[in-house]
N, CA, C and O atoms as a DFTB+ gen file, in Angstrom:
252 C
 N C O
     1  1     -97.545      70.303      55.833
     2  2     -96.681      71.448      55.660
     3  2     -96.741      71.881      54.199
     4  3     -96.749      71.037      53.303
     5  1     -96.782      73.164      53.957
     6  2     -96.904      73.691      52.608
     7  2     -95.555      73.731      51.904
     8  3     -94.507      73.862      52.537
     9  1     -95.604      73.617      50.593
    10  2     -94.375      73.672      49.800
    11  2     -94.042      75.120      49.476
    12  3     -94.932      75.940      49.250
    13  1     -92.765      75.420      49.457
    14  2     -92.292      76.753      49.120
    15  2     -91.663      76.675      47.741
    16  3     -90.907      75.746      47.456
    17  1     -91.967      77.644      46.877
    18  2     -91.445      77.573      45.512
    19  2     -89.929      77.700      45.503
    20  3     -89.350      78.500      46.238
    21  1     -89.302      76.895      44.658
    22  2     -87.841      76.893      44.554
    23  2     -87.326      78.210      44.009
    24  3     -86.256      78.668      44.408
    25  1     -88.071      78.826      43.103
    26  2     -87.631      80.096      42.533
    27  2     -87.454      81.152      43.605
    28  3     -86.479      81.904      43.585
    29  1     -88.389      81.214      44.542
    30  2     -88.308      82.217      45.617
    31  2     -87.090      81.961      46.492
    32  3     -86.431      82.909      46.918
    33  1     -86.780      80.700      46.770
    34  2     -85.633      80.377      47.621
    35  2     -84.323      80.692      46.904
    36  3     -83.431      81.303      47.493
    37  1     -84.196      80.287      45.650
    38  2     -82.961      80.534      44.903
    39  2     -82.733      82.027      44.730
    40  3     -81.604      82.497      44.867
    41  1     -83.768      82.767      44.438
    42  2     -83.665      84.208      44.249
    43  2     -83.197      84.897      45.526
    44  3     -82.459      85.879      45.462
    45  1     -83.612      84.400      46.667
    46  2     -83.319      85.047      47.935
    47  2     -81.998      84.597      48.562
    48  3     -81.513      85.250      49.486
    49  1     -81.413      83.515      48.092
    50  2     -80.171      83.034      48.692
    51  2     -79.025      84.011      48.496
    52  3     -78.140      84.113      49.346
    53  1     -79.037      84.723      47.391
    54  2     -77.946      85.643      47.096
    55  2     -77.871      86.768      48.119
    56  3     -76.784      87.123      48.574
    57  1     -79.002      87.320      48.476
    58  2     -79.054      88.433      49.425
    59  2     -80.340      88.311      50.243
    60  3     -81.377      88.836      49.834
    61  1     -80.292      87.627      51.392
    62  2     -81.516      87.447      52.176
    63  2     -82.072      88.777      52.675
    64  3     -81.347      89.592      53.245
    65  1     -83.345      88.981      52.457
    66  2     -84.024      90.188      52.908
    67  2     -85.311      89.778      53.596
    68  3     -85.733      88.623      53.529
    69  1     -85.932      90.752      54.263
    70  2     -87.149      90.449      55.016
    71  2     -88.242      89.880      54.128
    72  3     -88.889      88.900      54.497
    73  1     -88.460      90.483      52.953
    74  2     -89.556      90.002      52.108
    75  2     -89.279      88.589      51.600
    76  3     -90.214      87.819      51.381
    77  1     -88.013      88.241      51.411
    78  2     -87.677      86.876      50.979
    79  2     -87.941      85.880      52.104
    80  3     -88.423      84.774      51.862
    81  1     -87.628      86.271      53.313
    82  2     -87.865      85.382      54.454
    83  2     -89.361      85.139      54.612
    84  3     -89.787      84.011      54.859
    85  1     -90.152      86.188      54.471
    86  2     -91.591      86.048      54.622
    87  2     -92.187      85.245      53.465
    88  3     -93.153      84.506      53.661
    89  1     -91.625      85.380      52.266
    90  2     -92.130      84.620      51.121
    91  2     -91.971      83.125      51.371
    92  3     -92.817      82.332      50.959
    93  1     -90.899      82.743      52.040
    94  2     -90.677      81.337      52.336
    95  2     -91.564      80.808      53.444
    96  3     -91.967      79.646      53.404
    97  1     -91.873      81.623      54.419
    98  2     -92.654      81.174      55.572
    99  2     -94.155      81.358      55.398
   100  3     -94.932      80.701      56.091
   101  1     -94.581      82.227      54.498
   102  2     -95.999      82.551      54.378
   103  2     -96.884      81.338      54.095
   104  3     -97.944      81.230      54.713
   105  1     -96.512      80.413      53.194
   106  2     -97.377      79.231      52.988
   107  2     -97.513      78.370      54.242
   108  3     -98.578      77.806      54.491
   109  1     -96.464      78.265      55.020
   110  2     -96.513      77.478      56.259
   111  2     -97.444      78.151      57.264
   112  3     -98.245      77.486      57.920
   113  1     -97.334      79.464      57.378
   114  2     -98.181      80.223      58.303
   115  2     -99.646      80.128      57.882
   116  3    -100.526      79.956      58.725
   117  1     -99.906      80.239      56.582
   118  2    -101.288      80.149      56.090
   119  2    -101.903      78.788      56.389
   120  3    -103.069      78.701      56.773
   121  1    -101.124      77.733      56.213
   122  2    -101.613      76.385      56.502
   123  2    -101.941      76.244      57.988
   124  3    -102.976      75.682      58.347
   125  1    -101.071      76.748      58.839
   126  2    -101.312      76.692      60.284
   127  2    -102.569      77.475      60.647
   128  3    -103.403      76.994      61.416
   129  1    -102.707      78.683      60.094
   130  2    -103.840      79.547      60.435
   131  2    -105.180      78.947      60.028
   132  3    -106.193      79.236      60.665
   133  1    -105.216      78.130      59.000
   134  2    -106.473      77.505      58.586
   135  2    -106.996      76.544      59.644
   136  3    -108.207      76.419      59.829
   137  1    -106.090      75.868      60.337
   138  2    -106.504      74.872      61.325
   139  2    -106.578      75.430      62.744
   140  3    -107.251      74.854      63.599
   141  1    -105.897      76.538      63.002
   142  2    -105.810      77.075      64.361
   143  2    -107.067      77.871      64.716
   144  3    -107.681      78.490      63.848
   145  1    -107.447      77.850      65.999
   146  2    -108.560      78.698      66.434
   147  2    -108.153      80.176      66.334
   148  3    -106.964      80.492      66.288
   149  1    -109.120      81.055      66.303
   150  2    -108.869      82.483      66.070
   151  2    -107.887      83.088      67.068
   152  3    -107.078      83.936      66.693
   153  1    -107.942      82.670      68.324
   154  2    -107.069      83.276      69.329
   155  2    -105.620      82.798      69.238
   156  3    -104.752      83.348      69.915
   157  1    -105.342      81.787      68.417
   158  2    -103.971      81.297      68.262
   159  2    -103.374      81.595      66.891
   160  3    -102.238      81.200      66.628
   161  1    -104.088      82.268      66.025
   162  2    -103.593      82.551      64.679
   163  2    -102.494      83.608      64.701
   164  3    -102.464      84.487      65.563
   165  1    -101.604      83.497      63.737
   166  2    -100.523      84.470      63.583
   167  2    -100.998      85.561      62.636
   168  3    -101.234      85.306      61.455
   169  1    -101.139      86.776      63.155
   170  2    -101.598      87.887      62.334
   171  2    -100.444      88.782      61.904
   172  3    -100.449      89.320      60.797
   173  1     -99.464      88.939      62.771
   174  2     -98.310      89.790      62.471
   175  2     -97.040      89.055      62.840
   176  3     -96.969      88.390      63.873
   177  1     -96.038      89.180      61.985
   178  2     -94.727      88.615      62.275
   179  2     -93.701      89.692      61.996
   180  3     -93.736      90.347      60.954
   181  1     -92.795      89.867      62.925
   182  2     -91.746      90.868      62.759
   183  2     -90.410      90.145      62.609
   184  3     -90.010      89.379      63.485
   185  1     -89.731      90.389      61.504
   186  2     -88.425      89.793      61.251
   187  2     -87.370      90.780      61.721
   188  3     -87.348      91.934      61.293
   189  1     -86.499      90.317      62.602
   190  2     -85.460      91.183      63.159
   191  2     -84.171      91.056      62.357
   192  3     -83.826      89.975      61.879
   193  1     -83.471      92.167      62.219
   194  2     -82.175      92.177      61.539
   195  2     -81.081      91.615      62.450
   196  3     -80.119      91.015      61.970
   197  1     -81.229      91.810      63.764
   198  2     -80.220      91.361      64.726
   199  2     -80.880      90.467      65.776
   200  3     -82.104      90.436      65.907
   201  1     -80.058      89.755      66.505
   202  2     -80.572      88.926      67.586
   203  2     -80.952      89.807      68.771
   204  3     -80.534      90.961      68.862
   205  1     -81.742      89.251      69.667
   206  2     -82.064      89.949      70.902
   207  2     -80.808      90.071      71.754
   208  3     -79.893      89.255      71.648
   209  1     -80.771      91.092      72.595
   210  2     -79.651      91.246      73.530
   211  2     -79.702      90.091      74.524
   212  3     -80.781      89.720      74.987
   213  1     -78.552      89.523      74.854
   214  2     -78.494      88.334      75.706
   215  2     -77.758      88.608      77.010
   216  3     -76.916      89.503      77.092
   217  1     -78.095      87.814      78.034
   218  2     -77.400      87.845      79.313
   219  2     -76.134      87.002      79.190
   220  3     -75.953      86.321      78.180
   221  1     -75.253      87.030      80.191
   222  2     -74.063      86.165      80.149
   223  2     -74.391      84.671      80.040
   224  3     -73.561      83.885      79.582
   225  1     -75.592      84.284      80.459
   226  2     -76.012      82.883      80.367
   227  2     -76.693      82.577      79.036
   228  3     -77.256      81.497      78.855
   229  1     -76.640      83.533      78.104
   230  2     -77.214      83.396      76.747
   231  2     -78.731      83.349      76.721
   232  3     -79.326      82.788      75.800
   233  1     -79.359      83.939      77.734
   234  2     -80.811      84.056      77.750
   235  2     -81.170      85.460      77.269
   236  3     -80.364      86.382      77.396
   237  1     -82.370      85.632      76.719
   238  2     -82.790      86.937      76.224
   239  2     -83.059      87.868      77.394
   240  3     -83.750      87.504      78.346
   241  1     -82.498      89.093      77.313
   242  2     -82.778      90.104      78.337
   243  2     -84.188      90.614      78.143
   244  3     -84.550      91.041      77.047
   245  1     -84.972      90.576      79.173
   246  2     -86.371      90.993      79.085
   247  2     -86.562      92.459      79.414
   248  3     -87.447      93.108      78.857
   249  1     -85.742      92.993      80.313
   250  2     -85.926      94.384      80.742
   251  2     -84.613      95.115      80.720
   252  3     -84.561      96.300      81.049
């Protein structure tokens, strides 16, 4: 697992934003992508501001 710089984490704790979240995860994703076959690599990641809409059973609504 890759190390994430402490400066990036401390800077982002005050006000978490999408670019801060990606800065923390990017080294982990890069390490995974080096070992993963091409069809399993992560090329795009979308960070959501809100959770997915849920059913009464707390499962994600698909349609």
